[in-house]
C-alpha positions in Angstrom: 150.1 97.0 123.8 153.5 98.7 123.1 153.5 102.5 123.3 156.4 102.7 120.8 155.7 103.5 117.2 157.7 101.6 114.6 159.4 103.9 112.0 157.1 104.6 109.1 160.0 104.2 106.6 160.4 100.6 107.9 156.7 99.8 107.4 157.0 101.3 103.9 160.0 99.1 103.0 158.1 96.1 104.5 155.2 96.7 102.1 157.4 97.4 99.1 159.7 94.3 99.3 157.3 91.8 97.9 155.8 93.9 95.0 159.4 94.7 94.0 160.3 91.0 93.9 157.2 90.2 92.0 157.6 92.8 89.2 161.3 92.9 88.9 161.1 89.3 87.6 159.0 90.1 84.5 161.7 91.7 82.2 164.3 88.9 82.8 161.9 86.0 81.8 163.1 85.8 78.2 166.7 85.6 79.3 165.7 82.8 81.8 164.1 80.8 79.0 167.4 80.7 77.1 169.5 80.2 80.2 167.5 77.2 81.4 166.7 75.9 77.9 163.1 76.0 79.0 159.8 77.3 77.6 158.1 80.6 78.1 155.1 78.9 79.8 157.4 77.2 82.4 159.3 80.4 83.2 155.9 82.3 83.3 155.0 80.1 86.2 157.6 82.1 88.2 155.2 85.0 88.0 151.9 83.1 88.4 153.1 81.0 91.3 154.4 84.1 93.0 150.9 85.6 92.9 149.2 82.4 94.1 151.8 81.9 96.9 151.3 85.5 97.9 147.6 85.0 98.2 147.8 81.8 100.3 150.6 83.2 102.3 148.5 86.1 103.5 145.7 83.7 104.2 147.9 81.8 106.7 149.9 84.8 108.0 146.9 86.7 109.2 145.7 84.2 111.8 149.4 83.6 112.9 149.9 87.3 113.4 146.7 87.6 115.4 147.6 84.6 117.6 151.3 85.0 118.1 151.9 88.6 117.4 153.1 90.8 114.5 156.8 90.8 115.3 157.6 87.0 115.3 155.6 86.4 112.1 157.4 89.2 110.3 160.8 88.0 111.4 160.2 84.4 110.3 158.5 85.6 107.1 161.4 87.7 105.9 163.9 85.0 106.8 161.9 82.8 104.4 161.9 85.5 101.8 165.6 85.9 102.0 166.1 82.2 101.7 163.9 82.2 98.5 166.0 85.1 97.0 169.2 83.1 97.7 167.8 79.9 96.2 166.6 81.8 93.1 169.9 83.5 92.6 171.8 80.2 92.8 169.3 78.1 90.9 170.8 75.7 88.3 167.5 74.0 87.4 164.1 75.4 86.7 162.4 73.7 89.7 164.9 75.5 92.0 164.0 78.8 90.5 160.3 78.2 90.9 160.7 77.0 94.5 162.7 80.1 95.2 159.9 82.3 93.8 157.4 80.5 96.0 159.5 81.0 99.1 160.0 84.6 98.2 156.2 85.1 98.1 155.3 83.1 101.2 157.8 85.1 103.2 157.4 88.5 101.6 153.6 88.5 102.0 154.1 89.1 105.7 155.4 92.6 105.0 152.4 93.7 102.9 150.0 92.2 105.4 151.6 93.5 108.6 152.3 97.0 107.4 148.6 97.5 107.2 147.9 95.7 110.4 150.4 97.6 112.5 149.1 100.9 111.2 145.6 99.9 112.2 146.8 98.6 115.6 148.2 102.1 116.5 145.8 104.5 114.7 142.1 105.0 114.2 140.3 104.0 111.0 140.3 107.4 109.3 143.9 108.3 110.3 145.1 104.8 109.2 143.5 105.4 105.8 145.7 108.4 105.3 148.8 106.5 106.2 147.8 103.6 104.1 147.7 106.0 101.2 151.4 106.5 101.6 151.9 102.8 101.9 150.0 102.3 98.6 152.1 105.1 97.2 155.3 103.1 98.0 153.8 100.0 96.4 152.9 102.0 93.3 156.5 103.3 93.1 157.8 99.7 93.3 155.4 98.5 90.7 156.3 101.3 88.3 160.1 101.2 88.7 160.7 97.5 89.2 160.3 96.4 85.5 162.7 99.1 84.2 165.1 98.3 87.1 165.0 94.6 86.3 165.7 95.2 82.6 168.8 97.4 83.4 170.1 94.9 86.0 169.7 92.1 83.5 171.8 93.8 80.9 174.4 94.9 83.3 174.8 91.9 85.6 172.6 89.0 84.4 169.3 87.7 85.6 170.6 86.6 89.0 171.1 90.3 90.0 167.3 90.8 90.4 167.3 88.1 93.1 170.4 89.7 94.8 168.7 93.1 94.9 165.5 91.6 96.4 167.7 89.8 98.9 169.4 93.0 99.9 166.1 94.8 100.4 164.6 91.9 102.4 167.7 91.6 104.6 167.6 95.4 105.3 163.9 95.1 106.4 164.7 92.0 108.5 167.6 93.7 110.4 165.5 96.9 110.9 162.7 94.9 112.3 165.0 93.2 114.8 166.1 96.6 116.1 163.0 98.8 115.8 159.8 96.8 115.5 157.8 96.6 118.7 155.0 94.2 119.2 151.8 96.2 118.5 149.2 93.6 119.2 148.3 91.5 122.2 148.6 87.8 121.7 145.2 86.0 122.1 144.8 83.7 125.1 142.7 81.1 123.4 143.4 77.6 122.1 146.7 77.2 120.3 145.5 74.5 117.9 145.2 75.0 114.2 141.4 74.8 114.3 141.3 77.7 116.7 143.9 79.5 114.7 141.8 79.6 111.6 138.3 79.7 113.1 138.3 83.5 112.7 137.9 83.3 108.9 134.3 82.2 109.0 133.7 84.9 111.6 135.2 87.5 109.4 133.4 86.3 106.3 130.1 86.5 108.1 130.7 90.2 108.6 128.6 91.7 105.8 130.3 95.1 105.9 133.8 93.5 105.7 132.7 91.4 102.7 131.1 94.3 100.8 134.1 96.6 101.3 136.5 93.8 100.4 134.7 92.9 97.2 134.4 96.5 96.3 138.2 96.9 96.7 138.9 93.6 94.9 136.9 94.6 91.8 139.0 97.7 91.3 142.2 95.8 92.0 141.3 93.1 89.5 140.8 95.7 86.8 144.5 96.7 87.2 145.5 93.0 86.7 143.2 92.9 83.7 145.0 95.9 82.2 148.6 94.9 82.8 148.1 91.5 81.2 146.1 92.8 78.2 147.7 96.1 77.4 151.0 94.6 76.0 149.0 92.6 73.5 146.9 95.7 72.6 150.1 97.7 72.1 151.7 95.1 69.9 148.7 94.0 67.8 146.6 97.1 67.5 149.2 99.9 67.8 152.3 98.1 66.4 154.4 99.2 69.3 157.4 97.5 71.0 157.8 96.4 74.6 159.8 99.6 75.1 156.9 101.7 73.9 154.6 99.8 76.2 157.0 100.4 79.1 157.2 104.1 78.4 153.5 104.6 78.3 152.9 102.4 81.3 154.7 105.0 83.4 151.7 107.2 82.8 149.5 104.5 84.4 151.8 104.0 87.3 152.0 107.8 87.7 148.2 107.9 88.0 148.3 105.4 90.8 151.2 107.3 92.4 149.3 110.6 92.4 146.1 109.0 93.6 147.8 107.4 96.5 149.7 110.6 97.4 146.5 112.5 97.3 144.8 109.9 99.5 147.5 110.3 102.1 146.9 114.0 102.3 143.1 114.2 102.4 141.7 110.8 103.6 141.8 111.8 107.3 139.8 114.9 106.5 137.3 113.5 104.1 136.9 110.0 105.7 136.8 106.6 104.1 133.2 106.8 102.7 133.8 110.0 100.7 137.1 108.7 99.5 135.6 105.4 98.2 132.8 107.2 96.4 135.2 109.7 94.8 137.7 107.0 93.8 135.2 104.6 92.3 133.4 107.4 90.5 136.7 108.5 88.8 137.5 104.9 87.8 134.1 104.5 86.3 134.5 107.8 84.4 137.9 106.6 83.1 136.4 103.3 81.8 133.7 105.3 80.0 136.4 107.6 78.5 138.4 104.6 77.2 135.3 102.9 75.8 134.2 106.1 74.0 137.7 106.7 72.6 137.9 103.1 71.3 134.5 103.4 69.7 134.8 106.8 68.0 138.6 107.1 67.4 139.8 103.5 67.4 142.6 102.2 69.7 145.3 104.8 70.4 148.1 105.3 72.8 146.5 108.2 74.7 143.0 106.5 74.6 144.5 103.4 76.2 147.0 104.7 78.7 145.7 108.2 79.6 142.3 106.7 80.4 143.9 104.0 82.5 146.0 106.6 84.3 142.7 108.3 85.4 141.4 104.8 86.4 144.4 104.1 88.6 144.3 107.6 90.0 140.8 106.7 91.2 142.1 103.4 92.5 144.8 105.2 94.4 142.1 107.2 96.2 139.7 104.4 96.9 142.1 101.5 97.7 143.4 102.7 101.1 140.0 103.8 102.2 138.4 100.4 101.2 141.2 98.5 102.9 140.9 100.5 106.1 137.1 100.3 106.2 137.1 96.6 105.6 139.8 95.7 108.1 138.5 98.1 110.8 135.1 96.5 110.6 136.5 93.3 112.2 137.9 94.3 115.7 139.9 91.6 117.4 140.9 90.0 114.1 142.7 92.8 112.3 145.6 90.7 110.8 143.2 87.9 109.9 141.0 90.3 108.0 143.9 92.0 106.3 145.3 88.6 105.2 142.0 87.5 103.9 141.6 90.7 102.0 145.0 90.2 100.3 144.1 86.6 99.5 140.8 87.6 97.8 142.5 90.3 95.8 145.5 88.2 94.6 143.4 85.1 93.9 141.1 87.2 91.7 144.0 89.0 90.2 145.8 85.8 89.2 142.6 84.5 87.5 142.0 87.7 85.7 145.7 87.8 84.5 145.2 84.5 82.7 141.7 85.2 81.3 141.6 88.8 80.1 144.1 88.5 77.2 141.9 85.7 75.7 138.7 87.8 76.1 140.0 90.9 74.2 140.9 88.6 71.3 137.1 88.7 70.6 136.9 92.5 70.6 139.4 95.0 72.0 136.5 97.1 73.3 135.8 94.4 75.9 138.7 95.7 77.9 137.0 99.1 78.7 133.7 97.3 79.1 135.2 95.0 81.7 136.6 98.0 83.5 133.3 99.8 83.4 131.2 96.9 84.7 133.7 96.2 87.5 133.9 99.8 88.7 130.1 100.1 88.6 129.7 97.0 90.6 132.4 98.2 93.0 130.4 101.4 93.7 127.1 99.5 94.1 128.6 96.9 96.5 130.3 99.7 98.5 126.9 101.3 99.0 125.5 98.0 100.2 128.3 97.7 102.7 127.8 101.2 103.9 124.2 100.4 104.8 125.7 98.1 107.5 128.2 100.7 108.8 127.8 100.9 112.5 
C-alpha cells in the first residue's frame, strides 16, 4: 500500500462534485421546461434519474475499486462525469439532457464513494470518522449553496452555465487526481470475472453489524429527503410563502447539518463512533418531537418547521460520519464494496421517499414530524442491535 497521503482538499472536492451537480440543477428546471417546450414531469426526471444513477453507480463502482484499485476507477469515473456535463450543456433535445444527467451521476458517484474508502484505507475507524465529518461538512456546504448558486447562474448566463460549472469542478478534480492521487488499496488477486467482482455483496450483506449500522444511517438520511421534498409544499400551502422564502429558511437547515458535521470532525476521534451515533440519533429524535409538538399546539410555523429540522440535521451531522465509518469498517477486505453498497441503499431509499412523502402529508401535515420521529427511533434501536455484534 502506498505510503503517500492524498491531499485532503482533493478528497473533499471529490466528494462535493456530485452533490453540487445534483442540487444545482433544481432551480433551473422551470427554465428548461420552457426552453425544451417540455413538461415539468419530464424535466424532473433529470433530478430523479440522477439519484437513481448515483445509487446504481456506487453499487458497481465499489467492487471495481476493490478489484482494480481506487485510482483507475476515479479517473475513468470523472472522465465520464465530465462527458455528461458537456452533453448536458450542449443538449438540444430533452433525451440528450437526461442522458447527460445519467452520465454525470454514474461518473461523479466515484468521488463520493472513494473519498470515504481512501480515508478508511489510510486511517483507523475512529480517526476516519473524524475526517469523514469534514467530508460531510463539505457535502453539506455544496447542498446548501448549490440551489442559490444555480439560480444566480441561470439569471446571469442561462441554464447551460450550471453544467459548465460542474464540468469545471469535475475537470479540476480529474487533473488533481492524475498528479496527486496514489493508489491506497492493494488489488485483489482473485478471479477477474464479473461473478467474482460482485460476489462480495452477499458477503457484506451477511454481516449483521454492517447491515444494522447501514440501515440506521439510511433511516436518518431518508428523513432529510422526506423533508426537502415536502417542505416546499408546506411552505407554500400552509404558510403562504414563496420559493425565495423557502430558500432563505432552508439555509437554517443546511446550517444545522454544517455545524453538526463540523462538530463531528472535532470530537469523533475522542468520543468514538458509538457515542457519536447515540448522541446524533437522540438529538434527531428530540427535534422530531419538538416539530410534532409545535405543529400540534401552535400550528405550522416557519420556526416550528425549519428550526426543528435544523436541530434534526445537526444530529444527522453528528451521527452520519460515525455510522458510515462503523458500517464500512466492519467489512475488512471489501471497504469500497461496502461503501458503495451503503451509498446505494441510502440513495435508493431517498429517491423513493422523495416521491412518496409529499403525497403522505396531503393527508395531515403532522405526518411529516411523525415520520421523522418513527424513523429516528428505529435508527437508534437498530444501531443498538448492531452494536450487540460489535467485535
